[in-house]
N, C-alpha and C positions, 0 to 999 in steps of 0.2 A: 727089205718091207720094216716099219717102223710098228712097234707092237703099243699098244696104248689099254692103260688102264684108269680105274674109277674104284679109288679106295678112301671110306671112311675113318676118318683119324681119331684118335684118342675118343674111341668107346669102344665095346664090343657087340655092340646091336646096330644092326642098318639103319643106313636112315639116319643116325646120331651124327656126332663129332664133327670133328669136322671133314667134308670129299675135297678129294684133290685130286687131279690128273694124273698121273706117271707116264711118260713118253720114253720108252727103250730104242735108242737111237743104235747103228753098227757102227755111225761114223757122226762125225762134227755137222752140225747143220748151222746155217746161217741166221744169225740172232733176228734176220726179221722173219725167216720161216717160224722161228720158234714163238716169236711174239704174236704171230697170224694165227696159233694153232692153240696157245692161250688164249686167244681173244674167242674162237670157236669153241673151244669150250666151255668158259664164264664160269670157270669156278676162281674161287678166290687165289688158287698159286693151282701152276701146274709144272712139275718137275719133269728137265729132260736129262736123261743120264746114258752117255756113252757106255754101250757094255760089249764085251767082245775080251776073249784069253790075255789078252795084254790088260787091259782095266782089272779085270779080275784079280793077275797077279801085282798091278804096281797102283791102282786106283781108279773108281770110277768118277771120270767128270761130270758135275752135276749143280745144274742154274738152274732158277726158277723165274718164272715170271707171271704175273698179275694179268686181267685182261688187257690193263693200259701200259706196264710197265714190267723191267727187271727190276729184281732185288736183290738184297745182299747177302738174307738168310731166310730161311722159314722153314719151321717147325714142322709142321705137320706133312707137307709133303715130302721132306726127310723120311719123315716116321713111315708115311707111304711107299715110296722107293725102296728102304730097308726092308718093309713089309714083302714085296712085290718079291725082290731078289734073296729073301731069307737070309737064314747064317751069320754071319758076321761079314760086315760092308765097311769098307772107308772111301769119304767119298774127298775129292780135291774140287774147291771151290775156287772161283775169281776174289772174293776179298774177308771168305771168313775162315779161309785155313784147312785144313784135313778134320773132316767129321767122321768120327767112327762109330759106328750101329751095329748091335748084336739082337739080332730074335729069336727069340728063345723063349718056349713055356706059354706061349700064347701074349708074349708083351715085347717090346723092341724099347731097347734103353741106348739111348743117344747122346754122346760124349760134346757136348757144345763150349763153347765160352762164355763165359760169364760176364755180364757188364759191367762197366764204369758209372756211377750215377753223378752227379753235381746236381745239389739244389738249389732248388728255382723260388723266388720269392712268390709266396701266394696272393692272389689278388682277386677279386670279381671277376677280372674276363676270362680266368683259368676255371670260373663255374656255368657262365653264362651259356654256353653251350649245350651244358646237361641241367638246364633248368634250376637255375642258382641252388645247386648242391654244395653242402659247405665242407668245403677242400682244408685237411686239418697240416695237409704237407705236399710237394710236389718236388719231382725232380727230372732231368734229362738225363737218357742215356742214349746210348749210338743211334739208337733208330728213334726213341719214340720219348714223347713227354710223359712220365705217368704222374697219376693223382690220386694221392688217398683222401677218403671218405670218409668219415667217423663208425658206419654201422653196415652190416651187409645190406639191409634193407635198403638201401640207399643207390647201391650199386643195382640191384635185381628191379630198383624203378625208376633208372634213369629214363629218364624222354629226349633224345638227343636229338639236336637241330644238326643236322650232316654240312648243311652249309658253312652253318658257323664252325664246326670242328675243323671242315677241309681249310677253312682262313685264318684259325687259329695254327694246323699244322704248318701250313704256308707263313707265316709271321716268326714262327720257330724256327722254321726248316728242319721240321719233323717228318718220319713217315707216318704220324699216328698219334693217337692217344689213348692210356689205357688208364680206366677208373678200378681202384682195387678197396678191399677194405679187410678187416684180419674177418676170419668166420670161427675160427676156436685157437684150443693152445697153440696148434701145429698147422693151420690150414689156413688160408685165404682164398679169397672169392676174387671177380676181375671179368672186368666185358674190355672190348680191345675196336677200337676204331676207327679205320684207315680210308675215308672218303677221296683222300686226294690221290690215293693213287688206286683206286676204281674199287675199294671193298668198304662198303660203309661201316657194318658189323662182320667181322669175323668170328666163325662160332666160336674155334677152339685156336688160337696162335700161340705154337708153341717157340718161337724167337723172344715174344713177351716175355716167357717164363725166365730168359736170361737176366732180362732187368727184375724182373718178380723176384726169383728167389735170391738176386743182389739186395734188394731192398728189403725184404721180409727176414729175411735168417736173425741177420742182428737184432729186429723187432721179437721176435718169435722166441729166441731165444735157441735156434734151433739149425740143425745143417741137413736135417731132411725133414720134408714138408709136402702136405699133400696141395692140391689147387684144385678149385674150379674155375673153369669161364664160364659164366650165368645167362649166355645164350642161347635163343630159342631151342637149337638144335643140341646144346649142352656139352661138356665134357668134362673128363679128371683127366689130371698130371700126377705123377708120383716126381720128386726131386731131392735130387742130394746134392748140395754144393761141396766141393773138396779142391780148396788155393783158387784158382783161377778158373774153375772148370764146373760145370754144371750138366749134370745128368738127368736126363728129361726122358721119365718111363710111359707108354702108353700103349695101349690096344687098340689092333685095327680090325679093320673088314672088309675085303674084297666084293665088288658090285658091280664091277664090267670089267670086261679083257675083250681086245680086239686087235685091228690093223688100220693105218693110216692108210690112206689109197693114194694120195697124194704128197 
């Protein structure tokens, strides 16, 4: 029987942060089945983990699905899976390599690959889906377009046009768009939009912070930073950049546990 959990990630308070479903499976399941479960759950991400004695020794196979598509990396659902498993976990993924996680003292530390960014010319097309905000700089990472604006208040006050964001994502062949601004000496704020993969605004996006940490580290002159994702549910992430890796620290709260009947 497949065990299912719902976990609020990047928060220490229930019903805040980013909810993710975690399905623990005794064996591999077809991708079509996993997609159906993720569509049924309707969370921004559902993590599917193969568990057993062999996997505990060798590493847990892990895949992530939104309600409409499989993705290559998801931070908050990985945090949720590590929270459910407890202790030290190593996940084997299709395209993001091995991901190590340690759950200790109420926090989960995740070891993720740092992103590589290429600058993108700023233009009015980048600001249109967000109410014509001022775009200071922009860059393209592995999955997302990053847009920097001058002030924290602009990030919080965005009026996103989801159809426009989806069209921009398609035009640039990216998963979605991150809008970010400096918050303080060693902190920044962001919001993340993924309507093209069925997630209009993601509450807290761990994978986006692999991009954000790479972007903000030289601008802030720091390798250790705090990040706030300013969605309605909100969440905070502790970041440490070392070589080509980003360590993301977050808390999590379990809110549901049960069994899948099909």
